[in-house]
C-alpha positions as CSV (number, residue, x, y, z in Angstrom):
1,X,154.5,-4.0,-303.1
2,X,155.6,-5.5,-299.8
3,X,152.8,-8.0,-299.7
4,X,153.7,-9.1,-303.3
5,X,157.3,-9.6,-302.3
6,X,156.3,-11.6,-299.3
7,X,153.9,-13.8,-301.3
8,X,156.7,-14.4,-303.8
9,X,159.2,-15.4,-301.1
10,X,156.6,-17.5,-299.2
11,X,155.9,-19.5,-302.4
12,X,159.6,-20.5,-303.0
13,X,158.9,-24.0,-301.4
14,X,156.1,-25.9,-302.9
15,X,154.3,-27.6,-300.1
16,X,152.5,-30.0,-302.5
17,X,155.4,-30.7,-304.8
18,X,155.3,-34.2,-306.4
19,X,157.2,-37.0,-304.7
20,X,157.4,-40.8,-304.7
21,X,154.3,-41.6,-302.6
22,X,155.3,-45.3,-302.1
23,X,158.9,-44.8,-301.1
24,X,159.3,-46.1,-297.6
25,X,160.9,-43.5,-295.4
26,X,164.2,-44.6,-293.8
27,X,164.0,-45.8,-290.2
28,X,167.1,-44.2,-288.7
29,X,166.0,-40.9,-287.1
30,X,168.7,-38.8,-288.8
31,X,168.1,-40.5,-292.1
32,X,164.3,-40.0,-291.6
33,X,164.9,-36.3,-291.0
34,X,167.2,-35.9,-294.0
35,X,164.6,-37.7,-296.1
36,X,162.3,-34.8,-295.5
37,X,164.9,-32.0,-295.4
38,X,166.8,-32.8,-298.6
39,X,164.0,-31.1,-300.6
40,X,165.0,-27.8,-299.0
41,X,168.7,-28.3,-298.5
42,X,169.5,-25.2,-300.6
43,X,167.5,-22.9,-298.3
44,X,169.0,-24.6,-295.2
45,X,172.5,-23.9,-296.6
46,X,171.4,-20.2,-297.2
47,X,170.3,-19.9,-293.5
48,X,173.7,-21.2,-292.4
49,X,175.6,-18.8,-294.6
50,X,173.6,-15.8,-293.5
51,X,173.8,-16.9,-289.8
52,X,177.6,-17.1,-290.2
53,X,177.7,-13.5,-291.4
54,X,175.3,-12.3,-288.8
55,X,177.0,-14.0,-285.9
56,X,180.3,-12.6,-287.1
57,X,178.9,-9.1,-287.2
58,X,177.4,-9.5,-283.8
59,X,180.8,-10.5,-282.4
60,X,182.4,-7.7,-284.2
61,X,180.1,-5.2,-282.6
62,X,181.2,-6.4,-279.1
63,X,184.8,-6.0,-280.2
64,X,184.0,-2.5,-281.3
65,X,183.2,-1.7,-277.7
66,X,186.8,-2.3,-276.8
67,X,188.1,-0.4,-279.8
68,X,185.9,2.5,-278.9
69,X,187.2,2.6,-275.3
70,X,190.8,2.7,-276.6
71,X,189.9,5.5,-278.9
72,X,188.5,7.5,-276.0
73,X,191.6,6.8,-273.9
74,X,194.2,7.6,-276.5
75,X,192.9,10.5,-278.5
76,X,191.6,14.0,-277.6
77,X,188.1,15.1,-278.5
78,X,189.6,17.7,-280.8
79,X,191.2,15.2,-283.2
80,X,189.2,12.0,-282.8
81,X,186.6,12.8,-285.5
82,X,189.3,14.2,-287.9
83,X,191.5,11.1,-287.5
84,X,188.9,8.4,-287.2
85,X,185.8,9.9,-288.7
86,X,185.6,7.4,-291.6
87,X,186.2,4.4,-289.2
88,X,183.5,5.6,-286.9
89,X,181.1,6.1,-289.8
90,X,182.0,2.6,-291.0
91,X,181.2,1.2,-287.6
92,X,177.9,3.0,-287.5
93,X,177.1,1.7,-291.0
94,X,177.7,-1.9,-289.8
95,X,175.5,-1.4,-286.8
96,X,172.7,0.6,-288.5
97,X,172.7,-1.0,-292.0
98,X,174.6,-4.3,-292.2
99,X,173.3,-5.9,-289.0
100,X,169.6,-5.1,-289.7
101,X,169.9,-6.3,-293.3
102,X,171.4,-9.6,-292.2
103,X,168.9,-10.0,-289.4
104,X,166.1,-9.3,-291.9
105,X,167.5,-11.9,-294.3
106,X,167.8,-14.5,-291.6
107,X,164.2,-13.9,-290.5
108,X,162.8,-13.9,-294.0
109,X,164.5,-17.1,-295.1
110,X,163.8,-18.9,-291.8
111,X,160.3,-17.7,-290.9
112,X,158.7,-16.7,-294.2
113,X,160.2,-19.3,-296.5
114,X,161.4,-22.4,-294.6
115,X,159.4,-22.7,-291.4
116,X,155.8,-22.7,-292.6
117,X,156.3,-24.4,-295.9
118,X,158.7,-27.1,-294.7
119,X,156.5,-27.9,-291.7
120,X,153.4,-28.4,-293.9
121,X,155.3,-30.2,-296.6
122,X,156.5,-32.8,-294.1
123,X,152.9,-33.1,-292.8
124,X,151.5,-33.5,-296.3
125,X,154.0,-36.1,-297.4
126,X,153.6,-38.1,-294.2
127,X,149.8,-37.9,-294.6
128,X,149.9,-39.1,-298.2
129,X,152.3,-42.0,-297.3
130,X,150.1,-43.0,-294.3
131,X,147.0,-43.0,-296.5
132,X,148.8,-45.6,-298.6
133,X,149.0,-48.1,-295.7
134,X,146.7,-51.2,-295.8
135,X,143.5,-51.4,-293.7
136,X,145.2,-53.6,-291.1
137,X,147.7,-50.8,-290.3
138,X,144.8,-48.5,-289.3
139,X,143.0,-51.3,-287.4
140,X,146.1,-51.9,-285.3
141,X,146.5,-48.3,-284.0
142,X,144.4,-45.4,-282.8
143,X,143.3,-42.9,-285.4
144,X,144.1,-40.0,-282.9
145,X,147.6,-41.4,-282.3
146,X,148.3,-41.7,-286.1
147,X,147.1,-38.2,-286.8
148,X,149.1,-36.8,-283.9
149,X,152.3,-38.5,-285.2
150,X,151.7,-37.1,-288.7
151,X,151.2,-33.5,-287.4
152,X,154.0,-33.7,-284.8
153,X,156.7,-34.9,-287.2
154,X,156.5,-31.8,-289.3
155,X,156.8,-29.4,-286.3
156,X,159.5,-31.4,-284.6
157,X,161.8,-31.8,-287.6
158,X,161.4,-28.1,-288.4
159,X,162.0,-27.0,-284.8
160,X,165.1,-29.3,-284.5
161,X,166.8,-28.2,-287.7
162,X,166.0,-24.5,-287.3
163,X,167.5,-24.6,-283.8
164,X,170.6,-26.4,-285.0
165,X,171.4,-24.3,-288.1
166,X,170.1,-21.1,-286.5
167,X,170.6,-20.7,-282.8
168,X,173.3,-23.4,-282.2
169,X,175.2,-22.4,-285.3
170,X,175.1,-18.8,-284.2
171,X,176.3,-19.7,-280.7
172,X,179.2,-21.8,-282.1
173,X,180.4,-19.0,-284.3
174,X,180.2,-16.5,-281.6
175,X,182.1,-18.7,-279.1
176,X,184.8,-19.4,-281.7
177,X,185.2,-15.6,-282.3
178,X,185.4,-15.0,-278.6
179,X,188.0,-17.6,-277.9
180,X,190.0,-16.4,-281.0
181,X,189.9,-12.8,-279.7
182,X,191.0,-13.8,-276.2
183,X,193.9,-15.8,-277.7
184,X,195.0,-12.8,-279.8
185,X,195.1,-10.6,-276.7
186,X,196.6,-13.1,-274.3
187,X,196.7,-16.8,-274.1
188,X,195.9,-16.8,-270.4
189,X,192.7,-15.0,-271.1
190,X,191.4,-18.1,-273.0
191,X,191.7,-20.4,-270.1
192,X,188.7,-19.3,-268.0
193,X,186.4,-19.6,-271.1
194,X,187.8,-23.0,-272.1
195,X,187.4,-24.4,-268.5
196,X,183.9,-22.8,-268.4
197,X,183.0,-24.5,-271.7
198,X,184.2,-27.8,-270.4
199,X,182.1,-27.5,-267.2
200,X,179.1,-26.3,-269.3
201,X,179.5,-29.4,-271.6
202,X,179.6,-31.6,-268.5
203,X,176.5,-30.0,-267.1
204,X,174.7,-30.5,-270.4
205,X,175.8,-34.2,-270.6
206,X,174.2,-34.8,-267.2
207,X,171.2,-32.6,-267.7
208,X,170.1,-33.4,-271.3
209,X,169.7,-37.3,-270.9
210,X,167.8,-36.9,-267.7
211,X,165.6,-34.2,-269.1
212,X,164.9,-36.3,-272.2
213,X,163.8,-39.2,-270.0
214,X,161.5,-37.0,-268.0
215,X,160.3,-35.2,-271.1
216,X,159.4,-38.6,-272.6
217,X,157.6,-39.6,-269.5
218,X,155.8,-36.3,-269.5
219,X,154.8,-36.8,-273.1
220,X,153.5,-40.3,-272.4
221,X,151.6,-38.8,-269.4
222,X,150.0,-36.2,-271.7
223,X,149.2,-38.8,-274.3
224,X,147.8,-41.2,-271.7
225,X,145.6,-38.6,-270.1
226,X,144.5,-37.2,-273.5
227,X,143.6,-40.7,-274.7
228,X,141.6,-41.5,-271.6
229,X,139.7,-38.2,-271.9
230,X,139.1,-38.7,-275.7
231,X,137.9,-42.3,-275.0
232,X,135.4,-41.1,-272.5
233,X,134.1,-38.3,-274.8
234,X,133.9,-40.7,-277.8
235,X,131.9,-43.2,-275.8
236,X,129.9,-40.7,-273.7
237,X,126.7,-42.6,-274.4
238,X,128.1,-45.8,-272.9
239,X,129.5,-43.8,-269.9
240,X,126.1,-42.3,-269.2
241,X,124.0,-45.5,-269.9
242,X,126.1,-47.5,-267.4
243,X,126.4,-44.5,-264.9
244,X,130.2,-44.8,-264.9
245,X,131.0,-41.1,-264.6
246,X,132.7,-41.7,-261.3
247,X,134.9,-44.4,-262.9
248,X,136.0,-42.1,-265.7
249,X,136.7,-39.2,-263.3
250,X,138.8,-41.5,-261.1
251,X,140.8,-42.8,-264.1
252,X,141.5,-39.3,-265.4
253,X,142.4,-38.1,-261.9
254,X,144.9,-40.9,-261.5
255,X,146.4,-40.3,-264.9
256,X,146.6,-36.5,-264.3
257,X,148.2,-37.2,-260.9
258,X,151.0,-39.3,-262.5
259,X,151.5,-36.8,-265.2
260,X,151.8,-34.0,-262.6
261,X,154.4,-35.9,-260.6
262,X,156.5,-36.4,-263.7
263,X,156.2,-32.7,-264.6
264,X,157.3,-31.7,-261.1
265,X,160.3,-34.0,-261.4
266,X,161.2,-32.3,-264.6
267,X,160.9,-28.9,-263.0
268,X,163.1,-29.9,-260.1
269,X,165.8,-31.0,-262.6
270,X,165.6,-27.7,-264.5
271,X,165.8,-25.8,-261.2
272,X,168.9,-27.7,-260.1
273,X,170.7,-27.4,-263.5
274,X,169.9,-23.6,-263.6
275,X,171.4,-23.1,-260.1
276,X,174.6,-24.9,-261.2
277,X,174.8,-22.9,-264.3
278,X,174.4,-19.6,-262.4
279,X,177.3,-20.6,-260.2
280,X,179.5,-21.5,-263.2
281,X,178.5,-18.1,-264.9
282,X,179.3,-16.2,-261.7
283,X,182.8,-17.8,-261.4
284,X,183.5,-17.0,-265.1
285,X,182.6,-13.3,-264.6
286,X,184.8,-13.0,-261.5
287,X,187.8,-14.9,-262.9
288,X,187.7,-13.1,-266.3
289,X,187.3,-9.7,-264.6
290,X,190.2,-10.5,-262.2
291,X,192.4,-11.8,-264.9
292,X,191.6,-8.7,-267.1
293,X,192.6,-6.4,-264.3
294,X,195.8,-8.3,-263.6
295,X,196.9,-8.3,-267.3
296,X,195.9,-4.6,-267.7
297,X,197.8,-3.6,-264.6
298,X,201.0,-5.3,-266.0
299,X,200.6,-3.7,-269.3
300,X,199.7,-6.9,-271.2
301,X,196.4,-5.6,-272.5
302,X,194.6,-2.3,-273.1
303,X,191.5,-1.0,-271.3
304,X,189.6,-1.5,-274.6
305,X,190.6,-5.2,-274.7
306,X,189.4,-5.6,-271.2
307,X,186.1,-4.0,-271.9
308,X,185.6,-6.2,-275.0
309,X,186.5,-9.3,-273.0
310,X,184.0,-8.5,-270.3
311,X,181.2,-7.8,-272.8
312,X,181.9,-11.0,-274.7
313,X,181.8,-13.0,-271.5
314,X,178.5,-11.4,-270.5
315,X,177.1,-12.3,-273.9
316,X,178.2,-15.9,-273.5
317,X,176.6,-16.1,-270.1
318,X,173.4,-14.6,-271.6
319,X,173.4,-17.3,-274.2
320,X,174.2,-20.2,-271.9
321,X,170.8,-20.3,-270.2
322,X,168.6,-20.5,-273.3
323,X,171.2,-22.7,-275.0
324,X,170.8,-25.3,-272.3
325,X,167.0,-25.4,-272.8
326,X,167.5,-25.2,-276.5
327,X,169.7,-28.3,-276.6
328,X,167.1,-30.1,-274.4
329,X,164.3,-29.0,-276.8
330,X,166.4,-30.2,-279.8
331,X,166.8,-33.7,-278.3
332,X,163.2,-33.6,-277.2
333,X,162.1,-32.9,-280.8
334,X,164.4,-35.6,-282.0
335,X,162.7,-38.0,-279.6
336,X,159.3,-36.9,-281.0
337,X,160.6,-37.4,-284.6
338,X,161.7,-40.9,-283.6
339,X,158.2,-41.8,-282.3
340,X,156.7,-40.5,-285.5
341,X,159.2,-42.4,-287.6
342,X,158.5,-45.7,-285.8
343,X,154.8,-45.2,-286.5
344,X,154.9,-43.9,-290.1
345,X,158.0,-45.4,-291.7
346,X,156.7,-48.9,-292.2
347,X,156.5,-50.5,-295.6
348,X,153.1,-50.4,-297.2
349,X,151.4,-53.7,-296.8
350,X,149.7,-53.5,-300.2
351,X,151.4,-51.8,-303.1
352,X,150.3,-51.5,-306.7
353,X,152.6,-53.2,-309.2
354,X,154.7,-50.7,-311.2
355,X,152.9,-51.8,-314.3
356,X,149.5,-52.2,-312.7
357,X,146.7,-51.6,-315.2
358,X,143.3,-49.9,-314.7
359,X,140.5,-52.4,-314.1
360,X,137.7,-52.5,-316.6
361,X,134.5,-54.4,-315.9
362,X,132.5,-55.0,-319.1
363,X,130.6,-58.0,-317.7
364,X,131.2,-58.4,-313.9
365,X,132.4,-62.0,-313.5
366,X,134.1,-62.6,-310.2
367,X,136.3,-65.7,-309.6
368,X,138.0,-66.8,-306.4
369,X,140.6,-69.4,-307.5
370,X,142.1,-71.6,-304.7
371,X,142.4,-68.7,-302.3
372,X,144.5,-69.1,-299.1
373,X,144.3,-66.5,-296.4
374,X,144.9,-66.0,-292.7
375,X,145.4,-62.9,-290.6
376,X,148.9,-62.4,-289.2
377,X,149.5,-64.8,-286.3
378,X,146.0,-66.3,-286.6
379,X,144.5,-69.5,-287.8
380,X,143.8,-69.9,-291.5
381,X,140.5,-68.4,-292.6
382,X,140.4,-69.9,-296.1
383,X,142.5,-72.9,-296.9
384,X,141.6,-73.5,-300.6
385,X,138.5,-71.5,-301.5
386,X,137.2,-71.5,-305.0
387,X,134.0,-69.7,-306.1
388,X,132.8,-68.4,-309.4
389,X,130.2,-65.6,-309.6
390,X,128.8,-65.3,-313.1
391,X,128.3,-61.8,-314.7
392,X,125.1,-60.2,-313.3
393,X,124.5,-63.0,-310.8
394,X,123.1,-62.1,-307.4
395,X,124.5,-64.3,-304.7
396,X,123.9,-64.4,-300.9
397,X,126.6,-65.3,-298.5
398,X,125.6,-66.6,-295.1
399,X,126.9,-68.7,-292.3
400,X,127.6,-68.5,-288.5
401,X,129.8,-65.7,-287.1
402,X,133.5,-66.2,-287.9
403,X,132.7,-68.2,-291.0
404,X,134.6,-65.7,-293.2
405,X,131.8,-63.8,-294.9
406,X,133.1,-60.3,-294.4
407,X,136.7,-61.5,-294.9
408,X,135.7,-62.8,-298.4
409,X,134.4,-59.3,-299.3
410,X,137.5,-57.6,-297.9
411,X,139.7,-59.9,-300.1
412,X,137.7,-59.0,-303.2
413,X,138.3,-55.3,-302.3
414,X,142.0,-56.2,-301.8
415,X,142.0,-54.7,-298.3
416,X,144.2,-57.6,-297.2
417,X,146.8,-59.6,-299.3
418,X,146.0,-63.2,-299.9
419,X,148.7,-65.8,-299.2
420,X,147.8,-68.0,-302.2
421,X,145.6,-68.4,-305.2
422,X,144.0,-65.6,-307.3
423,X,141.0,-63.4,-307.4
424,X,139.8,-62.4,-310.9
425,X,137.3,-59.9,-312.2
426,X,136.5,-60.4,-315.8
427,X,139.7,-62.4,-316.2
428,X,141.9,-59.7,-314.6
429,X,143.9,-60.6,-311.5
430,X,143.2,-57.9,-308.9
431,X,146.8,-57.8,-307.9
432,X,147.7,-56.7,-311.4
433,X,145.4,-53.7,-311.4
434,X,145.5,-50.5,-309.3
435,X,143.7,-50.6,-306.0
436,X,141.9,-47.4,-306.7
437,X,140.5,-48.6,-310.1
438,X,139.5,-51.9,-308.4
439,X,137.5,-50.2,-305.7
440,X,135.9,-47.7,-308.1
441,X,134.2,-50.6,-309.8
442,X,132.7,-52.0,-306.5
443,X,130.0,-50.4,-304.5
444,X,129.9,-51.4,-300.8
445,X,127.4,-50.9,-298.0
446,X,128.8,-52.3,-294.8
447,X,127.6,-53.0,-291.3
448,X,129.8,-50.1,-290.1
449,X,127.7,-47.3,-291.5
450,X,129.8,-44.5,-290.0
451,X,129.9,-41.2,-291.9
452,X,132.4,-38.5,-292.5
453,X,132.2,-35.4,-290.2
454,X,130.9,-33.3,-293.1
455,X,127.6,-32.3,-294.6
456,X,125.0,-34.7,-295.8
457,X,125.6,-33.5,-299.3
458,X,129.4,-34.3,-299.1
459,X,128.8,-37.7,-297.6
460,X,126.5,-38.8,-300.4
461,X,128.6,-37.1,-303.1
462,X,131.5,-39.2,-301.9
463,X,130.1,-41.9,-304.1
464,X,130.5,-39.8,-307.3
465,X,132.3,-36.5,-306.7
466,X,131.2,-35.1,-310.1
467,X,127.5,-35.6,-309.3
468,X,125.2,-32.5,-309.3
469,X,122.7,-31.6,-306.5
470,X,119.9,-33.2,-308.5
471,X,121.6,-36.6,-308.8
472,X,122.5,-36.5,-305.1
473,X,118.8,-35.8,-304.1
474,X,117.6,-38.6,-306.4
475,X,119.9,-41.1,-304.7
476,X,118.6,-39.9,-301.4
477,X,115.0,-40.4,-302.5
478,X,115.8,-44.0,-303.7
479,X,117.3,-44.7,-300.3
480,X,114.2,-43.2,-298.5
481,X,116.4,-40.5,-297.0
482,X,115.3,-37.3,-298.7
483,X,112.4,-36.5,-296.4
484,X,114.3,-36.8,-293.1
485,X,117.3,-35.0,-294.6
486,X,115.2,-31.9,-295.3
487,X,114.3,-31.8,-291.6
488,X,117.9,-31.8,-290.3
489,X,119.8,-28.9,-288.9
490,X,123.0,-28.2,-287.0
491,X,124.2,-25.8,-284.3
492,X,125.7,-23.5,-286.9
493,X,122.4,-22.9,-288.7
494,X,123.0,-25.1,-291.7
495,X,120.0,-27.2,-292.7
496,X,119.0,-30.1,-294.9
497,X,121.7,-31.4,-297.2
498,X,124.2,-28.7,-295.9
499,X,123.9,-29.8,-292.2
500,X,126.8,-31.6,-290.6
501,X,126.4,-35.1,-289.3
502,X,128.9,-35.0,-286.4
503,X,131.8,-37.3,-285.9
504,X,131.2,-40.7,-287.5
505,X,127.6,-39.5,-288.1
506,X,126.8,-39.5,-284.4
507,X,124.0,-36.9,-284.8
508,X,121.9,-39.4,-286.9
509,X,120.3,-42.6,-285.8
510,X,121.7,-45.9,-287.0
511,X,118.9,-46.3,-289.6
512,X,119.5,-42.7,-290.9
513,X,123.2,-43.3,-291.2
514,X,122.6,-46.5,-293.1
515,X,120.2,-44.8,-295.6
516,X,122.8,-42.1,-296.2
517,X,125.4,-44.9,-296.8
518,X,123.0,-46.7,-299.2
519,X,122.3,-43.4,-301.1
520,X,126.1,-42.9,-301.5
521,X,126.4,-46.4,-303.1
522,X,123.3,-45.8,-305.3
523,X,125.0,-42.6,-306.6
524,X,128.2,-44.5,-307.2
525,X,126.4,-47.0,-309.5
526,X,129.3,-49.4,-309.7
527,X,129.0,-52.6,-311.8
528,X,129.7,-54.9,-308.8
529,X,127.7,-54.4,-305.6
530,X,128.5,-55.6,-302.1
531,X,125.8,-55.5,-299.4
532,X,127.2,-56.5,-296.0
533,X,124.1,-56.4,-293.7
534,X,123.0,-53.4,-295.8
535,X,119.6,-53.1,-294.1
536,X,120.4,-54.4,-290.6
537,X,119.8,-51.0,-289.0
538,X,116.5,-50.3,-290.6
539,X,113.0,-50.8,-289.3
540,X,110.6,-53.1,-291.2
541,X,108.7,-50.3,-293.0
542,X,111.8,-48.5,-294.3
543,X,113.5,-51.8,-295.1
544,X,110.6,-52.8,-297.4
545,X,111.1,-49.5,-299.3
546,X,114.9,-49.9,-299.5
547,X,114.6,-53.6,-300.6
548,X,112.4,-52.5,-303.5
549,X,115.0,-49.8,-304.5
550,X,117.9,-52.3,-304.1
551,X,116.2,-54.7,-306.4
552,X,116.2,-52.0,-309.1
553,X,119.8,-51.1,-308.3
554,X,120.8,-54.8,-308.6
555,X,119.6,-55.0,-312.2
556,X,122.5,-55.6,-314.6
557,X,125.0,-55.8,-311.7
558,X,126.9,-58.6,-310.0
559,X,125.9,-58.7,-306.4
560,X,127.3,-60.2,-303.2
561,X,125.0,-59.9,-300.3
562,X,125.8,-60.9,-296.7
563,X,123.0,-61.3,-294.2
564,X,122.2,-63.1,-290.9
565,X,118.5,-62.5,-291.6
566,X,118.1,-65.2,-294.2
567,X,114.7,-63.8,-295.5
568,X,116.5,-60.8,-296.9
569,X,118.6,-62.9,-299.3
570,X,116.3,-65.9,-299.9
571,X,115.2,-64.6,-303.3
572,X,118.7,-64.2,-304.8
573,X,120.0,-66.3,-307.7
574,X,122.3,-68.4,-305.5
575,X,123.1,-68.8,-301.9
576,X,126.6,-69.7,-300.6
577,X,126.8,-71.2,-297.2
578,X,130.2,-70.7,-295.4
579,X,131.3,-72.6,-292.3
580,X,134.9,-72.3,-290.9
581,X,136.2,-70.8,-294.2
582,X,134.7,-73.6,-296.4
583,X,131.7,-73.6,-298.8
584,X,129.5,-76.3,-297.4
585,X,126.5,-75.7,-299.5
586,X,125.3,-73.6,-302.5
587,X,122.2,-73.3,-304.6
588,X,118.9,-71.5,-304.7
589,X,116.7,-71.2,-301.6
590,X,114.3,-73.9,-302.6
591,X,117.0,-76.3,-303.5
592,X,118.8,-75.9,-300.2
593,X,115.6,-76.3,-298.2
594,X,114.9,-79.5,-300.1
595,X,118.3,-80.9,-299.3
596,X,117.7,-80.6,-295.6
597,X,121.3,-79.6,-294.9
598,X,122.8,-76.8,-292.8
599,X,120.9,-74.0,-294.6
600,X,117.6,-75.8,-294.1
601,X,118.3,-76.3,-290.4
602,X,119.4,-72.6,-290.0
603,X,116.2,-71.5,-291.8
604,X,113.9,-73.6,-289.6
605,X,115.6,-72.5,-286.4
606,X,115.7,-68.8,-287.0
607,X,113.9,-66.7,-284.4
608,X,112.0,-63.8,-286.0
609,X,114.1,-64.0,-289.1
610,X,117.5,-63.7,-287.3
611,X,120.2,-66.3,-286.9
612,X,121.0,-66.9,-283.2
613,X,124.2,-68.4,-281.8
614,X,122.1,-71.4,-280.6
615,X,121.0,-71.9,-284.2
616,X,124.5,-72.1,-285.4
617,X,125.5,-74.6,-282.7
618,X,122.4,-76.7,-283.3
619,X,122.8,-76.7,-287.1
620,X,126.4,-77.9,-286.8
């Protein structure tokens, strides 16, 4: 029954509740936090109400100490239970029943309902929003840094708000009750606490900003060191091939040394602040005790009031130490939230129109109509590009490096926004259809044949998630991958299609990764096919097999093939020669050779079937 109750309570906040995935989060740190907290504002209010009651009961228990002392002083043992039995029972009820119930309620709402679900809800929403960013957003940052910001934001927002509405709220209520009690006993008794609070606030005002600066420097040191280590591990083959282990060790040593110096500075600051706080606390105890004795000796307060005053002051002193560090942690978390906000809360570069339709491709005609495009802050790539690809036509796109071949494909996939003109597929402007429906209709094999760190099966199935095992194996056979897949295994004992490929497919050779990528596109079976150096990583024997399979795959599809090795695209229906973002030639292989232009010169100057940099310069 208890487990059922906990499951019920823990499901009160839906981590995956629907939300506007394209709403740009606000950029002010407090507004950014509220953007994520407003979904659970009712539960946050509940925590504050329960904490109010709990802190009041806690303060009342300390006041009961004074009341109990006065009872012992003023009444004889023979009559105390007769005269005050019900009051004593009530006090016991508060301590034994009310306080545990309130404590349980605070813990359940905070740690079972809010903390886990709120943390992961924030992470989920930030992850979904981040996925909606354009390709350039990811190209301009580190994947590790982006993922860290998404994960850290949830934890930091949760930690900050729980500290504020839990611990700091509790301390505020307790302090107010303490000052109120002192004032009700004697106004002079309030003065030491008020002066102590002023000195404590001054200490915090000096400590927190410095601690934040050092914490930020410490965080940067951690990020820098982690980044350097990850960079070494990710490129371990390069490190070993160039025998640069000493260089990597030296770089990490320097980074760790700077990080350690920053951490030591932070520890010195904490030590100094703690020493000052201990002096303030000692002065408060002595002054309060002395003033209590003075007032009691002059008949201005009872012994019970004095006992209550001392216990309340001791509780304040007990709270002061962890509150100082708690305040620092709150601002530290807010700083982390700000870092995450600056990374995540950027408008999406490419957003579907509200009335965007689903792309349908009955024929496969592709039209580039007066397209203008340039990367941000860069020279124009395309000034006025127009190109029509007929339904089912197979075209090859070639030209020297930097001519715009891959950019042309990326624009078709709408990975970047164009600055002018239109791109149409079967008469449908790609800016008027959803990005997902557009990319579902285009199969792509790129030069970057990295794979997901998952099983072979999952990587191929990425092309069509509903495909069964038989269809996946058929696609692998067509890509000449089935045989080598059966011989694969990983360190956890998985074999064949169930074996993991490692990060970015690092456990496989370049040719093996490319065959898996080709199998994935074969399985997708989209009406438009893009081959960007699709067989560049294959040996000649395997390439011959793949080329045969690709010819079958190309049937009844519109194909755009990019290649530096001209022999791989010479048999296509039409060849498009790009140079500096312009179409300088187009036609069939035989026609272009006969014209004696740029293509003919490139063809005649290729070395072993590859286009060299010297070829490009000579051809121009």
